[in-house]
N, CA, C and O of each residue as an XYZ file, in Angstrom:
868
protein
N    -133.558    -25.149   -184.361
C    -133.940    -23.885   -184.981
C    -134.889    -24.156   -186.140
O    -134.661    -25.065   -186.938
N    -135.959    -23.362   -186.229
C    -136.936    -23.535   -187.306
C    -136.343    -23.107   -188.640
O    -135.711    -22.055   -188.736
N    -136.544    -23.910   -189.654
C    -136.032    -23.566   -190.982
C    -136.750    -22.341   -191.502
O    -137.953    -22.187   -191.290
N    -136.029    -21.471   -192.180
C    -136.611    -20.262   -192.751
C    -137.202    -20.573   -194.115
O    -136.535    -21.146   -194.976
N    -138.447    -20.195   -194.302
C    -139.124    -20.410   -195.582
C    -139.132    -19.116   -196.365
O    -139.561    -18.084   -195.849
N    -138.669    -19.151   -197.598
C    -138.567    -17.937   -198.397
C    -139.930    -17.514   -198.911
O    -140.830    -18.333   -199.093
N    -140.063    -16.188   -199.147
C    -141.291    -15.658   -199.753
C    -141.528    -16.286   -201.111
O    -142.667    -16.542   -201.500
N    -140.436    -16.532   -201.836
C    -140.551    -17.114   -203.167
C    -141.178    -18.489   -203.114
O    -142.042    -18.806   -203.931
N    -140.748    -19.338   -202.137
C    -141.285    -20.690   -202.059
C    -142.748    -20.682   -201.650
O    -143.533    -21.502   -202.127
N    -143.123    -19.749   -200.758
C    -144.521    -19.619   -200.361
C    -145.372    -19.240   -201.557
O    -146.426    -19.831   -201.794
N    -144.910    -18.244   -202.314
C    -145.667    -17.791   -203.478
C    -145.796    -18.897   -204.509
O    -146.865    -19.077   -205.092
N    -144.705    -19.655   -204.747
C    -144.733    -20.734   -205.718
C    -145.757    -21.778   -205.325
O    -146.483    -22.298   -206.172
N    -145.815    -22.089   -204.017
C    -146.785    -23.059   -203.523
C    -148.207    -22.571   -203.765
O    -149.061    -23.331   -204.221
N    -148.457    -21.309   -203.461
C    -149.798    -20.763   -203.648
C    -150.171    -20.700   -205.118
O    -151.327    -20.929   -205.472
N    -149.204    -20.391   -205.986
C    -149.485    -20.376   -207.413
C    -149.848    -21.780   -207.892
O    -150.751    -21.947   -208.712
N    -149.136    -22.797   -207.375
C    -149.423    -24.181   -207.759
C    -150.843    -24.556   -207.351
O    -151.561    -25.213   -208.106
N    -151.245    -24.135   -206.150
C    -152.605    -24.406   -205.688
C    -153.628    -23.718   -206.583
O    -154.665    -24.293   -206.913
N    -153.323    -22.472   -206.974
C    -154.238    -21.727   -207.837
C    -154.396    -22.408   -209.185
O    -155.498    -22.457   -209.731
N    -153.303    -22.935   -209.727
C    -153.347    -23.618   -211.017
C    -154.212    -24.878   -210.916
O    -155.029    -25.147   -211.797
N    -154.029    -25.647   -209.837
C    -154.795    -26.869   -209.636
C    -156.282    -26.577   -209.502
O    -157.118    -27.365   -209.946
N    -156.612    -25.439   -208.888
C    -158.012    -25.070   -208.691
C    -158.606    -24.374   -209.917
O    -159.800    -24.078   -209.947
N    -157.773    -24.113   -210.926
C    -158.244    -23.405   -212.108
C    -158.452    -21.925   -211.874
O    -159.218    -21.280   -212.591
N    -157.764    -21.374   -210.860
C    -157.962    -19.970   -210.503
C    -156.866    -19.062   -211.059
O    -156.987    -17.841   -210.954
N    -155.819    -19.601   -211.637
C    -154.724    -18.778   -212.131
C    -155.169    -17.997   -213.363
O    -155.941    -18.492   -214.185
N    -154.668    -16.765   -213.477
C    -154.963    -15.960   -214.651
C    -154.371    -16.614   -215.897
O    -153.296    -17.211   -215.843
N    -155.067    -16.500   -216.996
C    -154.509    -16.964   -218.268
C    -153.739    -15.843   -218.959
O    -152.689    -16.066   -219.563
N    -154.289    -14.626   -218.855
C    -153.622    -13.477   -219.474
C    -153.675    -12.282   -218.544
O    -154.709    -12.007   -217.935
N    -152.571    -11.575   -218.434
C    -152.494    -10.343   -217.638
C    -152.090     -9.203   -218.554
O    -151.126     -9.319   -219.312
N    -152.818     -8.113   -218.487
C    -152.491     -6.912   -219.250
C    -151.466     -6.092   -218.483
O    -151.652     -5.820   -217.297
N    -150.393     -5.700   -219.145
C    -149.345     -4.894   -218.523
C    -149.329     -3.516   -219.169
O    -149.082     -3.385   -220.368
N    -149.596     -2.486   -218.363
C    -149.459     -1.103   -218.791
C    -148.079     -0.618   -218.361
O    -147.651     -0.896   -217.241
N    -147.383      0.100   -219.229
C    -146.061      0.617   -218.851
C    -145.600      1.667   -219.848
O    -146.220      1.870   -220.892
N    -144.505      2.329   -219.509
C    -144.006      3.443   -220.300
C    -143.406      3.036   -221.633
O    -142.812      1.965   -221.760
N    -143.569      3.907   -222.634
C    -142.885      3.724   -223.916
C    -141.489      4.322   -223.860
O    -140.774      4.338   -224.862
N    -141.099      4.815   -222.685
C    -139.728      5.260   -222.403
C    -139.157      4.362   -221.316
O    -139.918      3.745   -220.571
N    -137.829      4.273   -221.206
C    -137.231      3.401   -220.180
C    -137.225      4.021   -218.793
O    -137.021      3.318   -217.803
N    -137.449      5.340   -218.706
C    -137.394      6.007   -217.411
C    -135.978      6.368   -217.010
O    -135.015      5.993   -217.678
N    -135.861      7.099   -215.913
C    -134.563      7.641   -215.494
C    -133.714      6.650   -214.708
O    -132.501      6.833   -214.598
N    -134.328      5.604   -214.160
C    -133.593      4.677   -213.291
C    -133.517      3.282   -213.906
O    -134.501      2.795   -214.463
N    -132.367      2.647   -213.809
C    -132.242      1.262   -214.290
C    -133.214      0.315   -213.595
O    -133.567     -0.728   -214.147
N    -133.647      0.670   -212.393
C    -134.559     -0.189   -211.637
C    -135.878     -0.397   -212.364
O    -136.520     -1.431   -212.180
N    -136.294      0.554   -213.181
C    -137.561      0.412   -213.884
C    -137.501     -0.719   -214.914
O    -138.404     -1.552   -214.989
N    -136.439     -0.735   -215.695
C    -136.280     -1.811   -216.677
C    -136.075     -3.153   -215.991
O    -136.567     -4.181   -216.458
N    -135.349     -3.136   -214.885
C    -135.127     -4.378   -214.138
C    -136.447     -4.934   -213.619
O    -136.676     -6.143   -213.661
N    -137.314     -4.052   -213.131
C    -138.620     -4.486   -212.623
C    -139.504     -4.999   -213.755
O    -140.226     -5.982   -213.589
N    -139.443     -4.325   -214.916
C    -140.218     -4.771   -216.075
C    -139.795     -6.174   -216.492
O    -140.633     -7.018   -216.810
N    -138.484     -6.412   -216.486
C    -137.973     -7.737   -216.836
C    -138.370     -8.776   -215.794
O    -138.723     -9.903   -216.139
N    -138.313     -8.398   -214.523
C    -138.671     -9.330   -213.458
C    -140.139     -9.725   -213.541
O    -140.485    -10.896   -213.378
N    -141.005     -8.737   -213.795
C    -142.431     -9.026   -213.919
C    -142.701     -9.935   -215.114
O    -143.416    -10.930   -214.988
N    -142.138     -9.602   -216.263
C    -142.364    -10.393   -217.469
C    -141.846    -11.812   -217.298
O    -142.496    -12.771   -217.715
N    -140.671    -11.946   -216.684
C    -140.107    -13.269   -216.459
C    -140.967    -14.095   -215.518
O    -141.150    -15.296   -215.713
N    -141.493    -13.430   -214.493
C    -142.329    -14.139   -213.531
C    -143.630    -14.606   -214.177
O    -144.051    -15.743   -213.963
N    -144.268    -13.743   -214.961
C    -145.503    -14.133   -215.637
C    -145.254    -15.292   -216.605
O    -146.053    -16.226   -216.682
N    -144.148    -15.227   -217.340
C    -143.827    -16.302   -218.274
C    -143.587    -17.618   -217.532
O    -144.000    -18.683   -217.992
N    -142.916    -17.535   -216.385
C    -142.637    -18.740   -215.598
C    -143.917    -19.376   -215.076
O    -143.984    -20.593   -214.902
N    -144.932    -18.553   -214.825
C    -146.229    -19.063   -214.355
C    -147.160    -19.419   -215.523
O    -148.325    -19.758   -215.316
N    -146.639    -19.338   -216.737
C    -147.399    -19.641   -217.954
C    -148.611    -18.719   -218.109
O    -149.678    -19.127   -218.568
N    -148.408    -17.483   -217.714
C    -149.437    -16.462   -217.878
C    -149.059    -15.603   -219.077
O    -147.979    -15.012   -219.101
N    -149.926    -15.532   -220.056
C    -149.654    -14.722   -221.239
C    -149.760    -13.238   -220.900
O    -150.468    -12.848   -219.972
N    -149.051    -12.425   -221.663
C    -149.042    -10.981   -221.463
C    -149.761    -10.294   -222.621
O    -149.541    -10.604   -223.792
N    -150.615     -9.364   -222.258
C    -151.238     -8.462   -223.231
C    -150.672     -7.076   -222.953
O    -150.662     -6.638   -221.802
N    -150.204     -6.381   -223.976
C    -149.638     -5.040   -223.765
C    -149.840     -4.217   -225.030
O    -150.479     -4.669   -225.979
N    -149.291     -3.008   -225.035
C    -149.565     -2.055   -226.097
C    -148.886     -2.260   -227.424
O    -149.043     -1.430   -228.319
N    -148.119     -3.355   -227.594
C    -147.588     -3.710   -228.897
C    -146.361     -2.965   -229.366
O    -145.933     -3.144   -230.506
N    -145.782     -2.128   -228.512
C    -144.652     -1.293   -228.932
C    -143.314     -2.000   -228.749
O    -143.191     -2.950   -227.976
N    -142.309     -1.510   -229.486
C    -140.956     -2.063   -229.433
C    -139.973     -1.071   -228.822
O    -138.782     -1.100   -229.134
N    -140.474     -0.187   -227.946
C    -139.603      0.813   -227.315
C    -139.878      0.874   -225.809
O    -140.929      0.439   -225.337
N    -138.910      1.422   -225.067
C    -139.082      1.675   -223.646
C    -139.321      0.420   -222.819
O    -138.863     -0.669   -223.168
N    -140.047      0.591   -221.714
C    -140.358     -0.542   -220.850
C    -141.246     -1.553   -221.565
O    -141.240     -2.740   -221.238
N    -142.003     -1.076   -222.538
C    -142.871     -1.975   -223.299
C    -142.028     -3.033   -224.021
O    -142.399     -4.206   -224.059
N    -140.920     -2.622   -224.579
C    -140.040     -3.575   -225.259
C    -139.415     -4.546   -224.263
O    -139.303     -5.739   -224.546
N    -139.011     -4.046   -223.107
C    -138.404     -4.913   -222.091
C    -139.368     -6.013   -221.681
O    -138.987     -7.179   -221.585
N    -140.621     -5.638   -221.439
C    -141.633     -6.614   -221.054
C    -141.793     -7.675   -222.136
O    -141.753     -8.871   -221.848
N    -141.972     -7.240   -223.374
C    -142.206     -8.178   -224.466
C    -141.001     -9.081   -224.700
O    -141.147    -10.302   -224.773
N    -139.821     -8.496   -224.817
C    -138.620     -9.283   -225.135
C    -138.289    -10.280   -224.035
O    -137.886    -11.408   -224.316
N    -138.459     -9.864   -222.784
C    -138.141    -10.767   -221.672
C    -139.083    -11.957   -221.650
O    -138.644    -13.097   -221.501
N    -140.373    -11.700   -221.796
C    -141.347    -12.787   -221.788
C    -141.131    -13.738   -222.964
O    -141.191    -14.956   -222.800
N    -140.880    -13.183   -224.143
C    -140.651    -14.019   -225.319
C    -139.409    -14.882   -225.161
O    -139.411    -16.058   -225.525
N    -138.349    -14.293   -224.617
C    -137.106    -15.034   -224.409
C    -137.295    -16.178   -223.421
O    -136.584    -17.181   -223.477
N    -138.257    -16.021   -222.515
C    -138.538    -17.057   -221.516
C    -139.576    -18.066   -222.008
O    -139.995    -18.949   -221.260
N    -139.983    -17.930   -223.262
C    -140.941    -18.869   -223.830
C    -142.387    -18.508   -223.585
O    -143.276    -19.335   -223.786
N    -142.638    -17.270   -223.147
C    -144.004    -16.840   -222.865
C    -144.731    -16.339   -224.104
O    -144.119    -16.051   -225.133
N    -146.025    -16.242   -223.983
C    -146.856    -15.695   -225.055
C    -147.078    -14.213   -224.807
O    -147.401    -13.811   -223.689
N    -146.906    -13.394   -225.843
C    -147.101    -11.950   -225.729
C    -148.002    -11.484   -226.864
O    -147.699    -11.688   -228.039
N    -149.111    -10.855   -226.495
C    -150.064    -10.329   -227.471
C    -150.021     -8.804   -227.419
O    -150.264     -8.210   -226.369
N    -149.717     -8.182   -228.532
C    -149.671     -6.728   -228.605
C    -150.918     -6.173   -229.268
O    -151.464     -6.772   -230.195
N    -151.368     -5.010   -228.777
C    -152.517     -4.328   -229.368
C    -152.108     -2.874   -229.605
O    -151.766     -2.165   -228.658
N    -152.140     -2.430   -230.854
C    -151.640     -1.090   -231.162
C    -152.522     -0.433   -232.227
O    -152.941     -1.097   -233.175
N    -152.806      0.865   -232.082
C    -153.567      1.578   -233.119
C    -152.742      1.730   -234.396
O    -151.519      1.862   -234.340
N    -153.401      1.713   -235.517
C    -152.705      1.828   -236.798
C    -151.875      3.107   -236.861
O    -150.794      3.118   -237.449
N    -152.377      4.185   -236.259
C    -151.669      5.463   -236.312
C    -150.353      5.443   -235.534
O    -149.488      6.290   -235.756
N    -150.200      4.484   -234.630
C    -148.986      4.418   -233.816
C    -148.022      3.323   -234.260
O    -146.948      3.164   -233.678
N    -148.399      2.574   -235.279
C    -147.537      1.475   -235.719
C    -146.144      1.979   -236.065
O    -145.145      1.372   -235.679
N    -146.076      3.097   -236.796
C    -144.783      3.659   -237.181
C    -144.185      4.519   -236.075
O    -142.978      4.462   -235.839
N    -145.004      5.313   -235.394
C    -144.505      6.253   -234.386
C    -143.967      5.549   -233.146
O    -142.933      5.947   -232.608
N    -144.659      4.503   -232.687
C    -144.190      3.764   -231.519
C    -143.370      2.549   -231.919
O    -142.847      1.843   -231.057
N    -143.255      2.301   -233.207
C    -142.511      1.167   -233.746
C    -143.096     -0.141   -233.229
O    -142.659     -0.664   -232.205
N    -144.074     -0.655   -233.934
C    -144.736     -1.891   -233.524
C    -143.735     -3.042   -233.453
O    -142.863     -3.178   -234.311
N    -143.873     -3.852   -232.435
C    -142.994     -5.006   -232.230
C    -143.379     -6.098   -233.227
O    -144.528     -6.541   -233.250
N    -142.426     -6.530   -234.047
C    -142.731     -7.495   -235.103
C    -142.452     -8.935   -234.692
O    -142.685     -9.856   -235.474
N    -141.953     -9.140   -233.469
C    -141.606    -10.501   -233.062
C    -142.545    -11.108   -232.049
O    -142.193    -12.089   -231.394
N    -143.744    -10.545   -231.902
C    -144.673    -11.002   -230.881
C    -145.371    -12.302   -231.275
O    -145.370    -12.697   -232.440
N    -145.963    -12.951   -230.284
C    -146.779    -14.132   -230.559
C    -147.960    -13.742   -231.435
O    -148.383    -14.493   -232.314
N    -148.482    -12.545   -231.173
C    -149.604    -12.026   -231.953
C    -149.630    -10.508   -231.843
O    -149.459     -9.969   -230.750
N    -149.837     -9.821   -232.938
C    -149.980     -8.363   -232.943
C    -151.306     -8.010   -233.579
O    -151.574     -8.367   -234.726
N    -152.134     -7.305   -232.824
C    -153.433     -6.885   -233.342
C    -153.401     -5.381   -233.577
O    -153.135     -4.605   -232.658
N    -153.670     -4.980   -234.796
C    -153.691     -3.567   -235.166
C    -155.141     -3.116   -235.205
O    -155.963     -3.692   -235.918
N    -155.453     -2.068   -234.424
C    -156.823     -1.552   -234.345
C    -156.857     -0.128   -234.894
O    -155.822      0.430   -235.260
N    -158.039      0.448   -234.946
C    -158.186      1.745   -235.603
C    -158.096      2.944   -234.664
O    -157.941      4.071   -235.132
N    -158.189      2.733   -233.355
C    -158.184      3.870   -232.445
C    -157.668      3.470   -231.070
O    -157.554      2.286   -230.754
N    -157.352      4.491   -230.248
C    -156.934      4.249   -228.875
C    -158.068      3.614   -228.074
O    -157.829      2.765   -227.215
N    -159.295      4.025   -228.357
C    -160.441      3.453   -227.651
C    -160.555      1.955   -227.927
O    -160.799      1.164   -227.016
N    -160.379      1.579   -229.181
C    -160.421      0.158   -229.531
C    -159.275     -0.596   -228.879
O    -159.431     -1.738   -228.449
N    -158.128      0.053   -228.811
C    -156.960     -0.575   -228.197
C    -157.252     -0.937   -226.744
O    -157.037     -2.077   -226.333
N    -157.735      0.020   -225.974
C    -157.990     -0.217   -224.562
C    -159.100     -1.234   -224.352
O    -159.018     -2.082   -223.463
N    -160.138     -1.146   -225.174
C    -161.254     -2.082   -225.044
C    -160.810     -3.514   -225.330
O    -161.206     -4.444   -224.627
N    -159.986     -3.689   -226.366
C    -159.542     -5.031   -226.723
C    -158.567     -5.578   -225.686
O    -158.638     -6.755   -225.332
N    -157.660     -4.738   -225.197
C    -156.733     -5.184   -224.157
C    -157.506     -5.648   -222.927
O    -157.165     -6.662   -222.319
N    -158.541     -4.906   -222.567
C    -159.356     -5.283   -221.407
C    -160.108     -6.583   -221.664
O    -160.203     -7.437   -220.783
N    -160.636     -6.728   -222.864
C    -161.390     -7.930   -223.212
C    -160.511     -9.180   -223.168
O    -160.958    -10.244   -222.741
N    -159.265     -9.046   -223.609
C    -158.363    -10.193   -223.694
C    -157.776    -10.594   -222.347
O    -157.249    -11.699   -222.218
N    -157.853     -9.734   -221.345
C    -157.099     -9.921   -220.099
C    -157.981    -10.327   -218.929
O    -159.171    -10.018   -218.881
N    -157.359    -11.034   -217.981
C    -158.033    -11.445   -216.749
C    -157.706    -10.519   -215.584
O    -158.427    -10.502   -214.587
N    -156.626     -9.748   -215.699
C    -156.202     -8.820   -214.653
C    -155.251     -7.810   -215.279
O    -154.836     -7.960   -216.428
N    -154.905     -6.759   -214.497
C    -154.106     -5.653   -215.030
C    -153.003     -5.283   -214.044
O    -153.220     -5.240   -212.833
N    -151.812     -5.016   -214.590
C    -150.687     -4.553   -213.777
C    -150.071     -3.346   -214.468
O    -149.810     -3.375   -215.671
N    -149.840     -2.280   -213.699
C    -149.167     -1.092   -214.236
C    -147.767     -0.990   -213.666
O    -147.581     -0.928   -212.451
N    -146.791     -0.974   -214.548
C    -145.414     -0.610   -214.215
C    -145.307      0.908   -214.254
O    -146.265      1.572   -214.650
N    -144.181      1.475   -213.858
C    -144.011      2.923   -214.015
C    -144.233      3.371   -215.463
O    -143.873      2.670   -216.408
N    -144.821      4.532   -215.608
C    -145.093      5.079   -216.930
C    -145.629      6.488   -216.810
O    -145.714      7.037   -215.711
N    -145.987      7.071   -217.929
C    -146.438      8.457   -217.953
C    -147.946      8.579   -218.050
O    -148.682      7.753   -217.512
N    -148.406      9.628   -218.747
C    -149.834      9.926   -218.833
C    -150.655      8.730   -219.350
O    -151.712      8.406   -218.809
N    -150.145      8.089   -220.403
C    -150.892      6.982   -220.989
C    -151.079      5.835   -220.019
O    -152.165      5.264   -219.923
N    -150.023      5.498   -219.304
C    -150.090      4.413   -218.321
C    -151.075      4.747   -217.210
O    -151.884      3.909   -216.812
N    -150.998      5.976   -216.714
C    -151.903      6.396   -215.641
C    -153.351      6.399   -216.119
O    -154.252      5.971   -215.398
N    -153.567      6.886   -217.341
C    -154.926      6.959   -217.880
C    -155.510      5.562   -218.056
O    -156.669      5.321   -217.718
N    -154.713      4.650   -218.579
C    -155.191      3.284   -218.792
C    -155.543      2.614   -217.464
O    -156.581      1.963   -217.344
N    -154.678      2.776   -216.480
C    -154.911      2.149   -215.190
C    -156.152      2.726   -214.510
O    -156.984      1.981   -213.991
N    -156.272      4.045   -214.515
C    -157.415      4.682   -213.850
C    -158.724      4.376   -214.566
O    -159.772      4.293   -213.926
N    -158.678      4.208   -215.882
C    -159.905      3.854   -216.594
C    -160.382      2.469   -216.178
O    -161.582      2.248   -216.017
N    -159.451      1.539   -216.003
C    -159.814      0.201   -215.545
C    -160.452      0.278   -214.161
O    -161.451     -0.394   -213.904
N    -159.884      1.092   -213.265
C    -160.467      1.259   -211.937
C    -161.888      1.813   -212.037
O    -162.783      1.375   -211.315
N    -162.085      2.765   -212.923
C    -163.406      3.376   -213.090
C    -164.412      2.353   -213.599
O    -165.552      2.317   -213.137
N    -163.996      1.526   -214.547
C    -164.896      0.489   -215.062
C    -165.320     -0.462   -213.943
O    -166.479     -0.871   -213.872
N    -164.374     -0.809   -213.072
C    -164.700     -1.688   -211.944
C    -165.622     -0.979   -210.973
O    -166.590     -1.566   -210.489
N    -165.331      0.275   -210.686
C    -166.137      1.078   -209.766
C    -167.585      1.176   -210.233
O    -168.512      1.171   -209.424
N    -167.766      1.263   -211.546
C    -169.105      1.377   -212.133
C    -169.767      0.017   -212.372
O    -170.915     -0.049   -212.812
N    -169.047     -1.053   -212.084
C    -169.594     -2.381   -212.288
C    -169.553     -2.860   -213.726
O    -170.246     -3.812   -214.083
N    -168.746     -2.209   -214.560
C    -168.661     -2.582   -215.967
C    -167.720     -3.759   -216.199
O    -167.799     -4.412   -217.239
N    -166.841     -4.035   -215.258
C    -165.964     -5.194   -215.333
C    -165.585     -5.608   -213.914
O    -165.741     -4.830   -212.972
N    -165.083     -6.845   -213.762
C    -164.810     -7.410   -212.446
C    -163.421     -8.038   -212.419
O    -163.258     -9.199   -212.044
N    -162.433     -7.261   -212.818
C    -161.067     -7.781   -212.911
C    -160.129     -6.964   -212.036
O    -160.259     -5.744   -211.940
N    -159.185     -7.646   -211.402
C    -158.263     -7.003   -210.465
C    -157.226     -6.148   -211.195
O    -156.842     -6.445   -212.326
N    -156.779     -5.077   -210.522
C    -155.779     -4.172   -211.099
C    -154.758     -3.800   -210.028
O    -155.122     -3.466   -208.901
N    -153.485     -3.860   -210.389
C    -152.441     -3.578   -209.414
C    -151.317     -2.722   -209.961
O    -151.090     -2.655   -211.169
N    -150.617     -2.066   -209.039
C    -149.457     -1.238   -209.367
C    -148.187     -1.939   -208.898
O    -148.083     -2.321   -207.732
N    -147.226     -2.110   -209.794
C    -145.908     -2.560   -209.374
C    -145.136     -1.304   -208.984
O    -144.634     -0.571   -209.836
N    -145.055     -1.078   -207.692
C    -144.580      0.199   -207.160
C    -143.054      0.202   -207.033
O    -142.505      0.115   -205.935
N    -142.396      0.304   -208.170
C    -140.939      0.213   -208.232
C    -140.290      1.410   -207.540
O    -140.503      2.555   -207.938
N    -139.507      1.141   -206.514
C    -138.789      2.173   -205.751
C    -139.704      3.333   -205.336
O    -139.282      4.489   -205.311
N    -140.948      3.010   -205.016
C    -141.877      4.030   -204.533
C    -142.404      4.963   -205.600
O    -142.937      6.026   -205.280
N    -142.266      4.586   -206.869
C    -142.715      5.473   -207.951
C    -144.169      5.892   -207.777
O    -144.528      7.039   -208.040
N    -144.998      4.960   -207.334
C    -146.428      5.253   -207.228
C    -146.866      5.729   -205.845
O    -148.063      5.860   -205.591
N    -145.924      5.986   -204.957
C    -146.298      6.478   -203.625
C    -147.148      7.758   -203.685
O    -148.156      7.842   -202.983
N    -146.774      8.757   -204.501
C    -147.616      9.969   -204.574
C    -149.020      9.690   -205.092
O    -149.985     10.303   -204.635
N    -149.140      8.764   -206.046
C    -150.461      8.427   -206.575
C    -151.302      7.725   -205.512
O    -152.495      8.000   -205.385
N    -150.696      6.833   -204.760
C    -151.418      6.141   -203.695
C    -151.870      7.127   -202.620
O    -152.957      6.988   -202.059
N    -151.033      8.119   -202.339
C    -151.426      9.145   -201.371
C    -152.599      9.968   -201.910
O    -153.516     10.315   -201.166
N    -152.560     10.273   -203.199
C    -153.673     11.002   -203.815
C    -154.974     10.214   -203.676
O    -156.020     10.788   -203.373
N    -154.911      8.917   -203.895
C    -156.101      8.082   -203.735
C    -156.583      8.103   -202.280
O    -157.786      8.147   -202.022
N    -155.640      8.072   -201.333
C    -156.008      8.163   -199.910
C    -156.681      9.502   -199.615
O    -157.670      9.566   -198.884
N    -156.133     10.563   -200.194
C    -156.714     11.895   -199.991
C    -158.122     11.973   -200.603
O    -159.004     12.640   -200.063
N    -158.315     11.291   -201.723
C    -159.634     11.292   -202.359
C    -160.676     10.640   -201.448
O    -161.846     11.022   -201.459
N    -160.241      9.653   -200.661
C    -161.141      9.036   -199.685
C    -161.436     10.020   -198.560
O    -162.588     10.196   -198.163
N    -160.375     10.664   -198.047
C    -160.549     11.628   -196.957
C    -161.474     12.765   -197.353
O    -162.247     13.257   -196.531
N    -161.397     13.183   -198.610
C    -162.217     14.283   -199.108
C    -163.566     13.812   -199.652
O    -164.325     14.598   -200.220
N    -163.853     12.532   -199.473
C    -165.140     11.937   -199.823
C    -165.467     12.017   -201.320
O    -166.603     12.274   -201.720
N    -164.435     11.789   -202.122
C    -164.649     11.609   -203.556
C    -164.576     10.134   -203.947
O    -165.059      9.740   -205.008
N    -163.971      9.332   -203.087
C    -163.825      7.894   -203.333
C    -164.192      7.146   -202.056
O    -163.798      7.543   -200.960
N    -164.940      6.075   -202.203
C    -165.284      5.257   -201.043
C    -164.097      4.372   -200.638
O    -163.316      3.963   -201.496
N    -163.957      4.078   -199.350
C    -162.876      3.183   -198.906
C    -162.878      1.847   -199.650
O    -161.816      1.318   -199.981
N    -164.053      1.308   -199.909
C    -164.140      0.031   -200.619
C    -163.539      0.125   -202.017
O    -162.955     -0.837   -202.514
N    -163.685      1.290   -202.648
C    -163.137      1.471   -203.992
C    -161.657      1.823   -203.939
O    -160.917      1.508   -204.871
N    -161.220      2.459   -202.883
C    -159.773      2.670   -202.708
C    -159.056      1.329   -202.603
O    -157.924      1.190   -203.066
N    -159.712      0.345   -201.998
C    -159.093     -0.974   -201.841
C    -159.009     -1.742   -203.155
O    -158.395     -2.808   -203.212
N    -159.616     -1.214   -204.203
C    -159.450     -1.820   -205.530
C    -158.019     -1.679   -206.014
O    -157.555     -2.477   -206.828
N    -157.311     -0.660   -205.514
C    -155.945     -0.386   -205.978
C    -154.980     -1.245   -205.173
O    -154.714     -0.973   -204.002
N    -154.462     -2.277   -205.811
C    -153.544     -3.213   -205.175
C    -152.123     -2.796   -205.553
O    -151.850     -2.497   -206.715
N    -151.230     -2.778   -204.581
C    -149.857     -2.345   -204.864
C    -148.851     -3.201   -204.110
O    -149.102     -3.644   -202.989
N    -147.716     -3.424   -204.745
C    -146.593     -4.101   -204.095
C    -145.346     -3.814   -204.907
O    -145.418     -3.423   -206.073
N    -144.192     -4.015   -204.268
C    -142.923     -3.771   -204.958
C    -142.340     -5.037   -205.569
O    -141.364     -4.968   -206.316
N    -142.926     -6.193   -205.261
C    -142.436     -7.472   -205.766
C    -143.464     -8.102   -206.708
O    -144.631     -8.232   -206.339
N    -143.054     -8.495   -207.912
C    -144.001     -9.075   -208.867
C    -144.767    -10.276   -208.318
O    -145.979    -10.374   -208.511
N    -144.077    -11.191   -207.636
C    -144.739    -12.398   -207.136
C    -145.795    -12.057   -206.095
O    -146.887    -12.624   -206.108
N    -145.477    -11.138   -205.197
C    -146.423    -10.761   -204.153
C    -147.601     -9.990   -204.729
O    -148.736    -10.149   -204.280
N    -147.328     -9.154   -205.724
C    -148.414     -8.412   -206.369
C    -149.380     -9.370   -207.054
O    -150.597     -9.226   -206.933
N    -148.840    -10.345   -207.770
C    -149.696    -11.318   -208.456
C    -150.516    -12.114   -207.451
O    -151.690    -12.402   -207.686
N    -149.904    -12.463   -206.345
C    -150.616    -13.186   -205.293
C    -151.789    -12.360   -204.756
O    -152.875    -12.892   -204.531
N    -151.565    -11.065   -204.554
C    -152.636    -10.182   -204.078
C    -153.750    -10.068   -205.110
O    -154.928    -10.041   -204.754
N    -153.387    -10.001   -206.375
C    -154.392     -9.906   -207.432
C    -155.277    -11.158   -207.453
O    -156.484    -11.071   -207.678
N    -154.663    -12.314   -207.218
C    -155.410    -13.562   -207.231
C    -156.432    -13.641   -206.099
O    -157.473    -14.280   -206.245
N    -156.135    -12.989   -204.965
C    -157.028    -13.075   -203.811
C    -157.981    -11.882   -203.700
O    -158.728    -11.774   -202.727
N    -157.958    -10.986   -204.692
C    -158.775     -9.778   -204.661
C    -160.261    -10.103   -204.750
O    -160.669    -11.022   -205.460
N    -161.063     -9.333   -204.019
C    -162.505     -9.498   -204.038
C    -163.175     -8.283   -204.683
O    -162.799     -7.147   -204.393
N    -164.139     -8.503   -205.532
C    -164.856     -7.419   -206.207
C    -165.657     -6.611   -205.184
O    -166.380     -7.208   -204.386
N    -165.557     -5.264   -205.173
C    -166.349     -4.467   -204.234
C    -167.839     -4.560   -204.564
O    -168.233     -4.644   -205.727
N    -168.647     -4.542   -203.514
C    -170.099     -4.669   -203.717
C    -170.829     -3.334   -203.596
O    -172.013     -3.249   -203.920
N    -170.138     -2.290   -203.135
C    -170.775     -0.977   -202.991
C    -170.838     -0.257   -204.330
O    -169.960     -0.427   -205.176
N    -171.888      0.555   -204.521
C    -171.929      1.351   -205.741
C    -171.035      2.588   -205.571
O    -170.534      2.871   -204.483
N    -170.857      3.296   -206.654
C    -169.894      4.396   -206.717
C    -170.320      5.623   -205.920
O    -169.469      6.302   -205.346
N    -171.610      5.921   -205.871
C    -172.076      7.245   -205.476
C    -172.137      7.419   -203.962
O    -172.860      6.705   -203.267
N    -171.369      8.376   -203.471
C    -171.285      8.629   -202.030
C    -172.515      9.352   -201.531
O    -173.044      9.002   -200.476
N    -172.995     10.367   -202.269
C    -174.079     11.233   -201.784
C    -175.399     10.943   -202.483
O    -176.240     11.835   -202.596
N    -175.602      9.707   -202.956
C    -176.843      9.394   -203.683
C    -178.074      9.686   -202.834
O    -179.090     10.145   -203.355
N    -177.990      9.421   -201.507
C    -179.153      9.597   -200.638
C    -179.522     11.071   -200.467
O    -180.631     11.390   -200.040
N    -178.582     11.976   -200.804
C    -178.830     13.400   -200.623
C    -179.483     14.014   -201.857
O    -179.857     15.186   -201.825
N    -179.630     13.262   -202.934
C    -180.183     13.836   -204.162
C    -181.697     13.910   -204.102
O    -182.331     14.368   -205.052
């Protein structure tokens, strides 16, 4: 009987190859909720992702908060010996309770500066479940890639199908000719942190421009 090889061992092997080739991400930006959400699975997934990134020696860049899933990500990675860099606007230091135990905390003057710096510091992006802010941050990264302003992979950790409606919306946007299929494929999704990271590593930058009806103008 053929021995069964686990998904974990396959992923570990591929990560080792990526490290040897110098292809592994150094820093991944994690977008996620400042609330814990209604299901324990969300916090569990946040911890699993943070632990996995720390185990691969990938630093985390996030919003610098000490509440909700943001705290779970930071605390888990730090406890595992990982590096965590927080970026938070001065106006939110008190309201979101800035995390004081991070490897590094950068305080900026605006939300725009926050997003720009997080993008600058990161090699790729992962969104855990979250609300308006998480969705806005993730979609802005997709737009920057679509416009050719950056060339970094972005993925959704689709915990218990949380992002299924959003993925369907993106599919509908293709059907209605607001998004090109090549740009829909920019959205990488998986329910397992290791598999999602593996997909991000193998992602290819789309070569098509954004405009569907340019020839009709």
